[in-house]
Every structure is written in structure tokens, then in C-alpha cells.
MOPAC internal coordinates of N, CA, C and O (Angstrom, degrees):
PM7 1SCF
backbone

  N    0.0000 0     0.00 0     0.00 0    0    0    0
  C    1.4520 1     0.00 0     0.00 0    1    0    0
  C    1.5142 1   107.04 1     0.00 0    2    1    0
  O    1.2310 1   120.17 1   -48.13 1    3    2    1
  N    1.3058 1   117.27 1   131.87 1    3    2    1
  C    1.4515 1   122.01 1  -177.34 1    5    3    2
  C    1.5289 1   109.99 1   -90.91 1    6    5    3
  O    1.2310 1   121.30 1   -33.26 1    7    6    5
  N    1.3202 1   115.11 1   146.74 1    7    6    5
  C    1.4539 1   119.10 1   178.03 1    9    7    6
  C    1.5103 1   107.98 1   -91.71 1   10    9    7
  O    1.2310 1   121.13 1   -37.24 1   11   10    9
  N    1.3446 1   115.45 1   142.76 1   11   10    9
  C    1.4474 1   122.01 1   179.59 1   13   11   10
  C    1.5509 1   107.28 1   -94.81 1   14   13   11
  O    1.2310 1   121.10 1   -43.67 1   15   14   13
  N    1.2969 1   115.50 1   136.33 1   15   14   13
  C    1.4299 1   121.35 1   177.97 1   17   15   14
  C    1.5685 1   106.59 1  -117.44 1   18   17   15
  O    1.2310 1   121.46 1   -62.50 1   19   18   17
  N    1.2962 1   114.81 1   117.50 1   19   18   17
  C    1.4689 1   120.86 1  -177.78 1   21   19   18
  C    1.5357 1   108.03 1  -100.19 1   22   21   19
  O    1.2310 1   121.79 1   -40.36 1   23   22   21
  N    1.3063 1   114.19 1   139.64 1   23   22   21
  C    1.4704 1   120.58 1  -179.56 1   25   23   22
  C    1.5279 1   106.52 1   -89.76 1   26   25   23
  O    1.2310 1   119.76 1   -56.26 1   27   26   25
  N    1.2777 1   118.06 1   123.74 1   27   26   25
  C    1.4692 1   121.98 1   173.21 1   29   27   26
  C    1.5536 1   106.29 1  -106.69 1   30   29   27
  O    1.2310 1   120.99 1   -62.30 1   31   30   29
  N    1.3233 1   115.72 1   117.70 1   31   30   29
  C    1.4457 1   118.94 1  -177.94 1   33   31   30
  C    1.5335 1   109.15 1   -89.21 1   34   33   31
  O    1.2310 1   120.65 1   -58.83 1   35   34   33
  N    1.3099 1   116.36 1   121.17 1   35   34   33
  C    1.4799 1   119.95 1   177.12 1   37   35   34
  C    1.4935 1   106.96 1  -148.86 1   38   37   35
  O    1.2310 1   120.65 1   -67.56 1   39   38   37
  N    1.3503 1   116.36 1   112.44 1   39   38   37
  C    1.4712 1   121.07 1   176.22 1   41   39   38
  C    1.5293 1   108.35 1   -93.53 1   42   41   39
  O    1.2310 1   121.23 1     7.34 1   43   42   41
  N    1.3171 1   115.25 1  -172.66 1   43   42   41
  C    1.3925 1   121.79 1   179.36 1   45   43   42
  C    1.5494 1   109.77 1   -68.08 1   46   45   43
  O    1.2310 1   119.84 1   -51.11 1   47   46   45
  N    1.3031 1   117.90 1   128.89 1   47   46   45
  C    1.4396 1   124.79 1  -179.28 1   49   47   46
  C    1.5159 1   113.82 1    57.38 1   50   49   47
  O    1.2310 1   120.69 1  -149.01 1   51   50   49
  N    1.3103 1   116.29 1    30.99 1   51   50   49
  C    1.4637 1   121.51 1   179.16 1   53   51   50
  C    1.5210 1   107.70 1  -114.77 1   54   53   51
  O    1.2310 1   121.02 1   -27.17 1   55   54   53
  N    1.3289 1   115.65 1   152.83 1   55   54   53
  C    1.4232 1   120.18 1   177.42 1   57   55   54
  C    1.5225 1   108.78 1   -81.15 1   58   57   55
  O    1.2310 1   120.78 1   -16.05 1   59   58   57
  N    1.3358 1   116.11 1   163.95 1   59   58   57
  C    1.4471 1   119.83 1  -178.42 1   61   59   58
  C    1.5480 1   108.06 1   -73.59 1   62   61   59
  O    1.2310 1   122.81 1   -40.55 1   63   62   61
  N    1.3633 1   112.21 1   139.45 1   63   62   61
  C    1.4554 1   117.68 1   176.04 1   65   63   62
  C    1.5147 1   107.81 1  -130.50 1   66   65   63
  O    1.2310 1   121.33 1   -49.41 1   67   66   65
  N    1.2877 1   115.06 1   130.59 1   67   66   65
  C    1.5067 1   121.53 1  -178.63 1   69   67   66
  C    1.4983 1   110.48 1  -131.09 1   70   69   67
  O    1.2310 1   121.00 1   -68.75 1   71   70   69
  N    1.3125 1   115.70 1   111.25 1   71   70   69
  C    1.4509 1   122.39 1  -178.57 1   73   71   70
  C    1.5004 1   115.01 1    50.87 1   74   73   71
  O    1.2310 1   120.17 1  -140.26 1   75   74   73
  N    1.3109 1   117.28 1    39.74 1   75   74   73
  C    1.4263 1   123.15 1   178.00 1   77   75   74
  C    1.5049 1   116.53 1    93.46 1   78   77   75
  O    1.2310 1   120.00 1   168.34 1   79   78   77
  N    1.3305 1   117.60 1   -11.66 1   79   78   77
  C    1.4802 1   122.32 1   176.31 1   81   79   78
  C    1.5255 1   109.64 1   -87.78 1   82   81   79
  O    1.2310 1   121.31 1   -42.14 1   83   82   81
  N    1.2743 1   115.09 1   137.86 1   83   82   81
  C    1.4711 1   121.10 1  -178.46 1   85   83   82
  C    1.5119 1   111.89 1  -112.23 1   86   85   83
  O    1.2310 1   120.21 1   -39.34 1   87   86   85
  N    1.2735 1   117.20 1   140.66 1   87   86   85
  C    1.4816 1   125.99 1   168.50 1   89   87   86
  C    1.4927 1   114.17 1    46.80 1   90   89   87
  O    1.2310 1   119.22 1    63.63 1   91   90   89
  N    1.3296 1   119.10 1  -116.37 1   91   90   89
  C    1.4947 1   122.83 1  -170.06 1   93   91   90
  C    1.5239 1   111.34 1   -72.16 1   94   93   91
  O    1.2310 1   119.09 1   163.57 1   95   94   93
  N    1.3483 1   119.34 1   -16.43 1   95   94   93
  C    1.4466 1   120.01 1  -178.01 1   97   95   94
  C    1.5027 1   111.74 1   -68.73 1   98   97   95
  O    1.2310 1   119.35 1   155.69 1   99   98   97
  N    1.3437 1   118.85 1   -24.31 1   99   98   97
  C    1.4421 1   123.74 1   173.85 1  101   99   98
  C    1.5346 1   108.94 1   -60.46 1  102  101   99
  O    1.2310 1   122.12 1   134.66 1  103  102  101
  N    1.3286 1   113.55 1   -45.34 1  103  102  101
  C    1.4950 1   119.07 1  -179.63 1  105  103  102
  C    1.5352 1   111.41 1   -67.41 1  106  105  103
  O    1.2310 1   120.63 1   141.75 1  107  106  105
  N    1.3465 1   116.41 1   -38.25 1  107  106  105
  C    1.4643 1   119.98 1   179.49 1  109  107  106
  C    1.5323 1   110.36 1   -63.44 1  110  109  107
  O    1.2310 1   121.08 1   137.88 1  111  110  109
  N    1.3196 1   115.53 1   -42.12 1  111  110  109
  C    1.4667 1   119.42 1   177.09 1  113  111  110
  C    1.5256 1   111.65 1   -63.23 1  114  113  111
  O    1.2310 1   120.06 1   135.02 1  115  114  113
  N    1.3123 1   117.48 1   -44.98 1  115  114  113
  C    1.4596 1   121.55 1   179.06 1  117  115  114
  C    1.5283 1   111.53 1   -62.34 1  118  117  115
  O    1.2310 1   120.90 1   136.29 1  119  118  117
  N    1.3647 1   115.89 1   -43.71 1  119  118  117
  C    1.4495 1   118.02 1   175.16 1  121  119  118
  C    1.4975 1   115.31 1   -60.67 1  122  121  119
  O    1.2310 1   121.44 1   142.03 1  123  122  121
  N    1.3238 1   114.86 1   -37.97 1  123  122  121
  C    1.4975 1   119.85 1   178.56 1  125  123  122
  C    1.5007 1   111.02 1   -65.40 1  126  125  123
  O    1.2310 1   121.16 1   140.80 1  127  126  125
  N    1.3533 1   115.38 1   -39.20 1  127  126  125
  C    1.4722 1   118.27 1   178.96 1  129  127  126
  C    1.5532 1   110.65 1   -63.24 1  130  129  127
  O    1.2310 1   121.30 1   138.49 1  131  130  129
  N    1.3126 1   115.13 1   -41.51 1  131  130  129
  C    1.5022 1   119.91 1  -179.53 1  133  131  130
  C    1.5414 1   109.32 1   -65.57 1  134  133  131
  O    1.2310 1   119.55 1   139.39 1  135  134  133
  N    1.3027 1   118.46 1   -40.61 1  135  134  133
  C    1.4377 1   122.82 1  -179.97 1  137  135  134
  C    1.5124 1   109.40 1   -63.79 1  138  137  135
  O    1.2310 1   121.02 1   136.50 1  139  138  137
  N    1.3808 1   115.66 1   -43.50 1  139  138  137
  C    1.4679 1   118.29 1  -179.88 1  141  139  138
  C    1.5587 1   112.45 1   -67.02 1  142  141  139
  O    1.2310 1   119.56 1   146.93 1  143  142  141
  N    1.3138 1   118.45 1   -33.07 1  143  142  141
  C    1.4252 1   122.17 1   176.17 1  145  143  142
  C    1.5395 1   111.28 1   -64.80 1  146  145  143
  O    1.2310 1   121.49 1   138.87 1  147  146  145
  N    1.3282 1   114.76 1   -41.13 1  147  146  145
  C    1.4721 1   119.48 1   179.61 1  149  147  146
  C    1.5006 1   110.07 1   -67.71 1  150  149  147
  O    1.2310 1   120.86 1   139.57 1  151  150  149
  N    1.3904 1   115.96 1   -40.43 1  151  150  149
  C    1.4370 1   120.41 1   179.56 1  153  151  150
  C    1.5695 1   110.54 1   -64.11 1  154  153  151
  O    1.2310 1   120.77 1   139.94 1  155  154  153
  N    1.3111 1   116.13 1   -40.06 1  155  154  153
  C    1.4591 1   120.33 1   177.24 1  157  155  154
  C    1.5264 1   109.33 1   -61.31 1  158  157  155
  O    1.2310 1   119.77 1   134.44 1  159  158  157
  N    1.3327 1   118.04 1   -45.56 1  159  158  157
  C    1.4631 1   121.35 1  -179.90 1  161  159  158
  C    1.5212 1   110.96 1   -59.69 1  162  161  159
  O    1.2310 1   120.99 1   134.53 1  163  162  161
  N    1.3176 1   115.72 1   -45.47 1  163  162  161
  C    1.4673 1   120.95 1   179.78 1  165  163  162
  C    1.5317 1   110.86 1   -60.47 1  166  165  163
  O    1.2310 1   120.57 1   131.54 1  167  166  165
  N    1.3271 1   116.52 1   -48.46 1  167  166  165
  C    1.4864 1   119.34 1  -179.02 1  169  167  166
  C    1.5275 1   110.44 1   -63.58 1  170  169  167
  O    1.2310 1   119.93 1   141.25 1  171  170  169
  N    1.3129 1   117.74 1   -38.75 1  171  170  169
  C    1.4612 1   120.46 1  -179.87 1  173  171  170
  C    1.5159 1   111.28 1   -68.11 1  174  173  171
  O    1.2310 1   119.78 1   140.19 1  175  174  173
  N    1.3420 1   118.03 1   -39.81 1  175  174  173
  C    1.4388 1   122.17 1   179.87 1  177  175  174
  C    1.5273 1   110.83 1   -66.96 1  178  177  175
  O    1.2310 1   121.13 1   141.86 1  179  178  177
  N    1.3524 1   115.45 1   -38.14 1  179  178  177
  C    1.4422 1   120.48 1   178.48 1  181  179  178
  C    1.5388 1   111.58 1   -61.89 1  182  181  179
  O    1.2310 1   120.85 1   149.07 1  183  182  181
  N    1.3165 1   115.98 1   -30.93 1  183  182  181
  C    1.4501 1   118.39 1   174.92 1  185  183  182
  C    1.5213 1   114.14 1   119.14 1  186  185  183
  O    1.2310 1   119.40 1  -169.21 1  187  186  185
  N    1.3465 1   118.75 1    10.79 1  187  186  185
  C    1.4302 1   119.34 1   175.81 1  189  187  186
  C    1.5588 1   110.77 1   -67.72 1  190  189  187
  O    1.2310 1   120.53 1   -31.68 1  191  190  189
  N    1.2506 1   116.59 1   148.32 1  191  190  189
  C    1.5138 1   118.17 1   178.26 1  193  191  190
  C    1.5311 1   108.90 1   -61.75 1  194  193  191
  O    1.2310 1   120.61 1   -37.96 1  195  194  193
  N    1.3385 1   116.44 1   142.04 1  195  194  193
  C    1.4603 1   120.62 1  -176.37 1  197  195  194
  C    1.5068 1   113.60 1   -60.22 1  198  197  195
  O    1.2310 1   119.18 1   147.58 1  199  198  197
  N    1.3237 1   119.17 1   -32.42 1  199  198  197
  C    1.4355 1   119.71 1  -178.57 1  201  199  198
  C    1.5778 1   109.12 1   -69.71 1  202  201  199
  O    1.2310 1   119.47 1   146.03 1  203  202  201
  N    1.2579 1   118.61 1   -33.97 1  203  202  201
  C    1.4890 1   120.40 1   175.50 1  205  203  202
  C    1.5358 1   109.03 1   -67.66 1  206  205  203
  O    1.2310 1   120.65 1   137.03 1  207  206  205
  N    1.3374 1   116.36 1   -42.97 1  207  206  205
  C    1.4715 1   119.68 1   179.64 1  209  207  206
  C    1.5052 1   111.11 1   -59.97 1  210  209  207
  O    1.2310 1   120.97 1   135.20 1  211  210  209
  N    1.3379 1   115.75 1   -44.80 1  211  210  209
  C    1.4512 1   120.15 1  -179.16 1  213  211  210
  C    1.5166 1   110.70 1   -66.01 1  214  213  211
  O    1.2310 1   119.89 1   142.12 1  215  214  213
  N    1.3342 1   117.81 1   -37.88 1  215  214  213
  C    1.4634 1   121.75 1   178.54 1  217  215  214
  C    1.5005 1   111.64 1   -62.65 1  218  217  215
  O    1.2310 1   120.80 1   131.77 1  219  218  217
  N    1.3436 1   116.09 1   -48.23 1  219  218  217
  C    1.4600 1   120.59 1  -178.39 1  221  219  218
  C    1.5070 1   111.24 1   -64.15 1  222  221  219
  O    1.2310 1   120.50 1   135.89 1  223  222  221
  N    1.3308 1   116.65 1   -44.11 1  223  222  221
  C    1.4889 1   120.52 1  -178.80 1  225  223  222
  C    1.4718 1   109.17 1   -69.65 1  226  225  223
  O    1.2310 1   118.54 1   142.39 1  227  226  225
  N    1.3366 1   120.38 1   -37.61 1  227  226  225
  C    1.4282 1   122.57 1   178.73 1  229  227  226
  C    1.5136 1   114.05 1   -63.21 1  230  229  227
  O    1.2310 1   121.23 1   135.57 1  231  230  229
  N    1.3335 1   115.25 1   -44.43 1  231  230  229
  C    1.4637 1   119.48 1   176.75 1  233  231  230
  C    1.5432 1   112.29 1   -67.98 1  234  233  231
  O    1.2310 1   119.47 1   136.37 1  235  234  233
  N    1.3184 1   118.61 1   -43.63 1  235  234  233
  C    1.4141 1   124.22 1   178.73 1  237  235  234
  C    1.5575 1   110.15 1   -63.68 1  238  237  235
  O    1.2310 1   120.88 1   138.00 1  239  238  237
  N    1.3183 1   115.91 1   -42.00 1  239  238  237
  C    1.4867 1   119.14 1   179.12 1  241  239  238
  C    1.4923 1   113.07 1   -65.93 1  242  241  239
  O    1.2310 1   120.00 1   140.94 1  243  242  241
  N    1.3294 1   117.60 1   -39.06 1  243  242  241
  C    1.4562 1   122.41 1   178.52 1  245  243  242
  C    1.5455 1   108.64 1   -65.63 1  246  245  243
  O    1.2310 1   119.42 1   135.38 1  247  246  245
  N    1.2757 1   118.70 1   -44.62 1  247  246  245
  C    1.4820 1   121.10 1   179.55 1  249  247  246
  C    1.5353 1   109.88 1   -65.11 1  250  249  247
  O    1.2310 1   119.86 1   141.36 1  251  250  249
  N    1.3365 1   117.86 1   -38.64 1  251  250  249
  C    1.4246 1   121.62 1   178.95 1  253  251  250
  C    1.5398 1   111.66 1   -62.62 1  254  253  251
  O    1.2310 1   120.56 1   131.50 1  255  254  253
  N    1.2929 1   116.53 1   -48.50 1  255  254  253
  C    1.4575 1   121.62 1  -179.60 1  257  255  254
  C    1.5331 1   110.92 1   -62.98 1  258  257  255
  O    1.2310 1   120.02 1   138.08 1  259  258  257
  N    1.3300 1   117.57 1   -41.92 1  259  258  257
  C    1.4438 1   120.04 1   178.01 1  261  259  258
  C    1.5445 1   111.47 1   -63.01 1  262  261  259
  O    1.2310 1   121.11 1   139.15 1  263  262  261
  N    1.3277 1   115.48 1   -40.85 1  263  262  261
  C    1.4715 1   120.80 1   178.83 1  265  263  262
  C    1.5354 1   111.03 1   -64.20 1  266  265  263
  O    1.2310 1   120.70 1   136.43 1  267  266  265
  N    1.3222 1   116.26 1   -43.57 1  267  266  265
  C    1.4806 1   119.89 1  -178.08 1  269  267  266
  C    1.5220 1   109.57 1   -65.83 1  270  269  267
  O    1.2310 1   119.16 1   135.11 1  271  270  269
  N    1.3500 1   119.22 1   -44.89 1  271  270  269
  C    1.4031 1   121.98 1   179.65 1  273  271  270
  C    1.5327 1   111.34 1   -63.40 1  274  273  271
  O    1.2310 1   120.44 1   140.74 1  275  274  273
  N    1.3529 1   116.77 1   -39.26 1  275  274  273
  C    1.4630 1   120.64 1   176.21 1  277  275  274
  C    1.5056 1   111.81 1   -61.92 1  278  277  275
  O    1.2310 1   119.80 1   135.23 1  279  278  277
  N    1.3160 1   117.98 1   -44.77 1  279  278  277
  C    1.4846 1   121.54 1   177.17 1  281  279  278
  C    1.5183 1   111.00 1   -62.29 1  282  281  279
  O    1.2310 1   120.12 1   138.51 1  283  282  281
  N    1.3334 1   117.37 1   -41.49 1  283  282  281
  C    1.4398 1   121.98 1  -174.68 1  285  283  282
  C    1.5730 1   107.95 1   -65.30 1  286  285  283
  O    1.2310 1   121.02 1   139.07 1  287  286  285
  N    1.3637 1   115.65 1   -40.93 1  287  286  285
  C    1.4528 1   118.02 1  -179.60 1  289  287  286
  C    1.5299 1   112.20 1   -75.07 1  290  289  287
  O    1.2310 1   120.52 1   147.02 1  291  290  289
  N    1.3381 1   116.62 1   -32.98 1  291  290  289
  C    1.4536 1   118.84 1  -177.74 1  293  291  290
  C    1.5208 1   113.63 1   -75.95 1  294  293  291
  O    1.2310 1   120.43 1   135.08 1  295  294  293
  N    1.3338 1   116.78 1   -44.92 1  295  294  293
  C    1.4533 1   121.13 1  -175.26 1  297  295  294
  C    1.5163 1   114.11 1   -96.22 1  298  297  295
  O    1.2310 1   119.08 1   148.53 1  299  298  297
  N    1.2950 1   119.36 1   -31.47 1  299  298  297
  C    1.4519 1   121.42 1  -175.72 1  301  299  298
  C    1.5056 1   111.05 1    74.57 1  302  301  299
  O    1.2310 1   120.63 1    23.09 1  303  302  301
  N    1.3242 1   116.40 1  -156.91 1  303  302  301
  C    1.4453 1   120.14 1  -172.78 1  305  303  302
  C    1.5140 1   115.74 1   -66.50 1  306  305  303
  O    1.2310 1   120.05 1   132.01 1  307  306  305
  N    1.2830 1   117.52 1   -47.99 1  307  306  305
  C    1.4833 1   121.09 1  -176.78 1  309  307  306
  C    1.4849 1   115.00 1  -114.16 1  310  309  307
  O    1.2310 1   119.43 1   177.18 1  311  310  309
  N    1.3598 1   118.69 1    -2.82 1  311  310  309
  C    1.4087 1   122.06 1  -172.27 1  313  311  310
  C    1.5183 1   116.76 1   -62.28 1  314  313  311
  O    1.2310 1   120.82 1   143.65 1  315  314  313
  N    1.3728 1   116.03 1   -36.35 1  315  314  313
  C    1.4666 1   118.66 1  -178.97 1  317  315  314
  C    1.5314 1   110.85 1   -68.63 1  318  317  315
  O    1.2310 1   120.94 1   140.92 1  319  318  317
  N    1.3442 1   115.80 1   -39.08 1  319  318  317
  C    1.4886 1   119.39 1   176.76 1  321  319  318
  C    1.5111 1   110.01 1   -62.93 1  322  321  319
  O    1.2310 1   120.48 1   139.49 1  323  322  321
  N    1.3649 1   116.68 1   -40.51 1  323  322  321
  C    1.4456 1   119.78 1   178.58 1  325  323  322
  C    1.5146 1   112.12 1   -65.80 1  326  325  323
  O    1.2310 1   120.29 1   140.20 1  327  326  325
  N    1.2973 1   117.06 1   -39.80 1  327  326  325
  C    1.4660 1   120.74 1   178.08 1  329  327  326
  C    1.5195 1   111.09 1   -64.91 1  330  329  327
  O    1.2310 1   119.93 1   138.31 1  331  330  329
  N    1.3350 1   117.73 1   -41.69 1  331  330  329
  C    1.4592 1   119.87 1   177.50 1  333  331  330
  C    1.4977 1   112.46 1   -67.08 1  334  333  331
  O    1.2310 1   119.85 1   144.35 1  335  334  333
  N    1.3185 1   117.89 1   -35.65 1  335  334  333
  C    1.4572 1   121.12 1   179.57 1  337  335  334
  C    1.5244 1   109.33 1   -70.68 1  338  337  335
  O    1.2310 1   120.19 1   141.90 1  339  338  337
  N    1.3226 1   117.25 1   -38.10 1  339  338  337
  C    1.4808 1   121.07 1   178.87 1  341  339  338
  C    1.5003 1   111.69 1   -62.13 1  342  341  339
  O    1.2310 1   119.97 1   145.62 1  343  342  341
  N    1.2843 1   117.65 1   -34.38 1  343  342  341
  C    1.5012 1   121.37 1   178.16 1  345  343  342
  C    1.5261 1   112.29 1   -64.44 1  346  345  343
  O    1.2310 1   120.34 1   152.68 1  347  346  345
  N    1.3429 1   116.95 1   -27.32 1  347  346  345
  C    1.4563 1   121.13 1  -175.56 1  349  347  346
  C    1.5112 1   113.01 1   -86.93 1  350  349  347
  O    1.2310 1   119.65 1   168.79 1  351  350  349
  N    1.3427 1   118.28 1   -11.21 1  351  350  349
  C    1.4292 1   121.66 1   178.97 1  353  351  350
  C    1.5447 1   109.21 1   -78.23 1  354  353  351
  O    1.2310 1   119.19 1   -53.06 1  355  354  353
  N    1.3476 1   119.16 1   126.94 1  355  354  353
  C    1.4454 1   118.95 1  -177.89 1  357  355  354
  C    1.5117 1   111.57 1   -70.10 1  358  357  355
  O    1.2310 1   120.86 1   -33.15 1  359  358  357
  N    1.3548 1   115.96 1   146.85 1  359  358  357
  C    1.4487 1   120.32 1   178.72 1  361  359  358
  C    1.5196 1   112.63 1   -72.48 1  362  361  359
  O    1.2310 1   121.03 1   143.44 1  363  362  361
  N    1.3420 1   115.63 1   -36.56 1  363  362  361
  C    1.4709 1   119.58 1   179.32 1  365  363  362
  C    1.5284 1   108.30 1  -136.30 1  366  365  363
  O    1.2310 1   121.23 1   -21.15 1  367  366  365
  N    1.2943 1   115.25 1   158.85 1  367  366  365
  C    1.4427 1   122.99 1   175.92 1  369  367  366
  C    1.5227 1   106.96 1  -115.52 1  370  369  367
  O    1.2310 1   120.86 1   -61.77 1  371  370  369
  N    1.3074 1   115.95 1   118.23 1  371  370  369
  C    1.4926 1   121.16 1  -177.99 1  373  371  370
  C    1.5021 1   111.13 1  -100.70 1  374  373  371
  O    1.2310 1   121.35 1   -43.25 1  375  374  373
  N    1.2797 1   115.02 1   136.75 1  375  374  373
  C    1.4565 1   120.70 1   176.90 1  377  375  374
  C    1.5270 1   109.25 1  -133.83 1  378  377  375
  O    1.2310 1   120.22 1   -45.50 1  379  378  377
  N    1.3140 1   117.18 1   134.50 1  379  378  377
  C    1.4461 1   121.14 1  -177.92 1  381  379  378
  C    1.5170 1   113.42 1   -89.09 1  382  381  379
  O    1.2310 1   121.26 1   165.29 1  383  382  381
  N    1.3405 1   115.19 1   -14.71 1  383  382  381
  C    1.4789 1   116.81 1   179.62 1  385  383  382
  C    1.5080 1   108.47 1  -142.92 1  386  385  383
  O    1.2310 1   121.50 1   -12.11 1  387  386  385
  N    1.3523 1   114.73 1   167.89 1  387  386  385
  C    1.4762 1   117.83 1  -179.13 1  389  387  386
  C    1.5410 1   110.51 1   -99.33 1  390  389  387
  O    1.2310 1   120.36 1  -169.43 1  391  390  389
  N    1.3270 1   116.92 1    10.57 1  391  390  389
  C    1.4762 1   119.15 1  -177.85 1  393  391  390
  C    1.5480 1   112.53 1   -60.14 1  394  393  391
  O    1.2310 1   121.09 1   144.16 1  395  394  393
  N    1.2977 1   115.52 1   -35.84 1  395  394  393
  C    1.4885 1   116.58 1  -177.07 1  397  395  394
  C    1.5088 1   112.83 1   -69.48 1  398  397  395
  O    1.2310 1   120.41 1   162.54 1  399  398  397
  N    1.3777 1   116.82 1   -17.46 1  399  398  397
  C    1.4344 1   120.90 1   179.43 1  401  399  398
  C    1.5240 1   114.07 1   -96.03 1  402  401  399
  O    1.2310 1   120.93 1   168.61 1  403  402  401
  N    1.3053 1   115.83 1   -11.39 1  403  402  401
  C    1.4725 1   121.86 1  -178.79 1  405  403  402
  C    1.5447 1   109.20 1   -82.19 1  406  405  403
  O    1.2310 1   122.10 1   -43.95 1  407  406  405
  N    1.3131 1   113.57 1   136.05 1  407  406  405
  C    1.4385 1   117.89 1   177.49 1  409  407  406
  C    1.5712 1   107.63 1   -91.76 1  410  409  407
  O    1.2310 1   120.11 1   -50.80 1  411  410  409
  N    1.2635 1   117.39 1   129.20 1  411  410  409
  C    1.4862 1   122.39 1   177.15 1  413  411  410
  C    1.4904 1   108.14 1  -118.09 1  414  413  411
  O    1.2310 1   120.30 1   -40.06 1  415  414  413
  N    1.3089 1   117.04 1   139.94 1  415  414  413
  C    1.4625 1   122.37 1   176.30 1  417  415  414
  C    1.4662 1   111.32 1  -114.16 1  418  417  415
  O    1.2310 1   120.10 1   180.00 1  419  418  417

């Protein structure tokens, strides 16, 4: 059996990149694989036929991988965190009185 050697590209002050995935998306993909394995085990234990379990997990896994790669290419290393933070910034600040703008001594 031959051992596979994967190249991990990491330059100076660069985030880890593995097969096109950057930074936290590697963890998202790994977490998705673990969830799908647990889901497969649950479906198999419940008694679903194995071919149906494999079909559901195969389709779900393919969609998950495509979604993660799409997010990795769209947002990059920090883009998703910036997009989520931008959604939390209010568009306007409302004030019912001018007291907060008045200087008192």
C-alpha cells in the first residue's frame, strides 16, 4: 500500500491552504464529514437499507463540499467574518432626545 503525501502550501505570514481551501474552511469541511459519518451511522442503525444511506450521504456530502469550496473562493480567509460583522452594524442610529449631544458642565 502506498502512502499519500499531500502538499500544504504555507508561505511567510500566509494562512494554511489545502487543495484550494483556505483557513477555517478546512475545519468546516472536516466538521461536515464527521457529521455525515454520524448521520450515516444513525440511519444504518435505524434500519434503512445501506444503498439508501450511501445515496443520501453521497448527495449531501457532494453538496456540502461544493458549498464549502464556493464560500472559500467567494470570501477568502477573512471575508466571511467581515460579511457577518457588516450585517450586525446598524444602518441608522435613532435618538429620541438631544440630551446625549448637549454638553453639561
